C-alpha positions as CSV (number, residue, x, y, z in Angstrom):
1,X,-28.3,17.5,7.3
2,X,-24.9,17.6,5.3
3,X,-21.5,17.0,6.5
4,X,-18.4,19.3,5.8
5,X,-15.3,18.3,4.5
6,X,-12.2,17.6,6.8
7,X,-10.3,20.7,6.3
8,X,-6.3,19.2,7.2
9,X,-3.5,21.6,7.3
10,X,-0.1,20.4,8.4
11,X,3.4,21.1,8.3
12,X,5.8,18.5,8.9
13,X,9.6,17.2,8.5
14,X,11.4,14.9,7.7
15,X,14.6,12.8,5.7
16,X,13.4,9.4,4.0
17,X,15.3,6.5,5.4
18,X,16.9,3.7,2.1
19,X,14.4,1.1,3.8
20,X,11.5,3.7,3.1
21,X,13.0,4.6,-0.2
22,X,13.1,0.7,-0.8
23,X,9.9,0.3,0.5
24,X,8.6,2.6,-2.6
25,X,10.5,1.6,-4.7
26,X,9.2,-2.1,-4.7
27,X,5.5,-0.3,-4.2
28,X,6.4,1.1,-7.3
29,X,7.3,-1.9,-9.3
30,X,4.3,-4.1,-8.3
31,X,2.4,-1.1,-9.6
32,X,3.7,-3.0,-13.4
33,X,1.8,-6.5,-12.2
34,X,2.5,-7.8,-15.8
35,X,6.0,-6.8,-15.5
36,X,6.6,-8.1,-11.3
37,X,4.5,-11.3,-11.9
38,X,6.1,-12.4,-15.5
39,X,9.6,-12.6,-13.9
40,X,8.6,-14.4,-11.6
41,X,6.5,-17.0,-13.4
42,X,9.2,-17.2,-16.6
43,X,11.9,-17.5,-13.5
44,X,10.4,-20.3,-11.7
45,X,9.4,-21.9,-14.7
46,X,12.7,-21.8,-16.2
47,X,14.3,-23.2,-13.0
48,X,11.8,-26.2,-12.9
49,X,12.0,-27.0,-16.5
50,X,16.1,-26.7,-16.5
51,X,15.6,-29.0,-13.9
52,X,13.7,-31.7,-15.4
53,X,15.4,-31.4,-18.4
54,X,18.5,-32.6,-16.3
55,X,16.6,-35.1,-14.5
56,X,15.7,-36.3,-18.3
57,X,18.7,-35.8,-20.4
58,X,21.4,-35.7,-18.3
59,X,23.9,-33.4,-19.2
60,X,21.7,-31.5,-21.6
61,X,23.4,-27.8,-21.9
62,X,20.0,-26.5,-22.7
63,X,18.7,-27.2,-19.3
64,X,21.2,-25.6,-17.7
65,X,20.9,-22.6,-19.8
66,X,16.8,-22.1,-18.8
67,X,18.2,-22.7,-15.3
68,X,20.1,-19.5,-15.5
69,X,17.4,-17.4,-17.3
70,X,15.4,-18.6,-14.5
71,X,17.5,-17.8,-12.1
72,X,18.1,-14.5,-13.5
73,X,14.4,-13.6,-14.0
74,X,13.8,-14.2,-10.3
75,X,16.8,-12.4,-9.0
76,X,16.0,-9.8,-11.4
77,X,13.0,-8.9,-9.1
78,X,15.1,-9.5,-5.8
79,X,18.3,-9.4,-5.2
80,X,18.8,-7.4,-8.5
81,X,16.0,-4.5,-8.0
82,X,18.0,-4.1,-4.3
83,X,21.3,-3.1,-5.8
84,X,19.3,-0.9,-8.8
85,X,17.7,0.7,-5.9
86,X,21.1,1.0,-3.7
87,X,22.6,2.6,-6.5
88,X,19.6,5.0,-7.1
89,X,20.0,6.1,-3.8
90,X,23.6,6.9,-3.5
91,X,23.2,8.2,-7.2
92,X,20.0,10.9,-6.3
93,X,21.0,13.2,-3.5
94,X,17.7,15.0,-3.0
95,X,16.1,12.2,-2.2
96,X,17.9,11.7,1.2
97,X,18.6,15.3,2.2
98,X,15.7,16.9,4.8
99,X,12.5,18.2,3.4
100,X,9.6,20.1,4.5
101,X,6.0,19.9,3.4
102,X,3.2,22.1,4.2
103,X,0.1,20.5,3.7
104,X,-2.7,22.5,2.9
105,X,-6.2,21.9,1.5
106,X,-5.1,23.5,-2.1
107,X,-1.4,22.1,-2.0
108,X,1.4,20.4,-1.1
109,X,4.5,22.9,-0.5
110,X,8.1,21.2,-0.6
111,X,11.2,22.6,0.5
112,X,14.4,20.8,0.4
113,X,18.3,22.1,0.3
114,X,18.0,22.0,-3.7
115,X,14.3,22.5,-4.4
116,X,11.4,24.7,-3.5
117,X,8.0,23.8,-5.1
118,X,4.4,24.8,-4.0
119,X,2.5,21.9,-6.1
120,X,-1.3,22.5,-6.8
121,X,-3.2,18.6,-5.7
122,X,-4.1,19.3,-9.5
123,X,-0.7,18.2,-10.2
124,X,-1.2,14.8,-9.2
125,X,-2.8,11.8,-10.4
126,X,-2.9,9.5,-8.0
127,X,-1.9,7.8,-4.5
128,X,-0.3,5.0,-3.3
129,X,-0.6,3.8,0.4
130,X,2.0,1.0,2.0
131,X,2.7,-0.2,5.5
132,X,4.9,2.9,6.0
133,X,4.5,5.4,3.1
134,X,2.1,7.3,1.4
135,X,3.3,7.7,-2.1
136,X,1.9,10.7,-4.1
137,X,2.3,10.7,-8.3
138,X,2.4,13.8,-10.4
139,X,3.1,11.3,-13.4
140,X,3.0,6.9,-13.5
141,X,6.9,7.4,-12.7
142,X,7.1,10.4,-10.5
143,X,6.1,10.0,-6.7
144,X,6.7,11.7,-3.5
145,X,7.1,10.0,-0.5
146,X,5.8,10.7,2.8
147,X,6.5,8.6,5.3
148,X,3.4,8.0,8.1
149,X,5.8,8.2,10.9
150,X,6.0,12.5,10.4
151,X,2.4,11.7,11.3
152,X,1.5,12.3,15.6
153,X,-1.1,9.7,16.1
154,X,-3.0,7.5,13.4
155,X,-6.1,10.4,13.4
156,X,-3.5,12.6,11.5
157,X,-2.5,9.3,9.3
158,X,-6.2,9.0,8.3
159,X,-6.5,12.6,8.1
160,X,-4.2,12.9,5.6
161,X,-5.5,9.6,4.0
162,X,-9.1,11.3,4.0
163,X,-7.3,14.7,1.8
164,X,-5.5,12.4,-0.3
165,X,-8.8,10.6,-1.2
166,X,-10.7,13.8,-1.5
167,X,-7.9,15.8,-3.5
168,X,-6.6,13.5,-5.7
169,X,-10.0,11.4,-6.8
170,X,-11.2,15.2,-7.5
171,X,-8.8,15.1,-10.0
172,X,-9.7,12.5,-12.1
């Protein structure tokens, strides 16, 4: 006997918090794994080599430069990233505005003070899930974040996850 696909629809309203936005941006930067991990590797390696250089040849200026470059690499994926996200949060008014979303079998309909758009599932290329968010991508670097807190229970979260898997996987 064939099982019928689950149909999920819901209207939700939410305002993304800064912490949710930061979580989404952190997850997004990790999608560029090479860049993310190369900064960590070069950062730690630079700091280690610089310290070893100071221990072997005290006063060698190149060792201090290597330490600074290593520290910059580590800070760029930690502190500097948070500063960039904070600046983006403040510069982009739509990110923190109230948003209404109609979730339907054939589309998502987003309504905010600045936009009103119905987007067919075929426009989305992939999705990601974090601890607190669903991130739905229209392009490699453009996504809509939907917080899991807008769903009434874990069953609705699972139903939405299944809808995303079904609809976005169909697009590939």
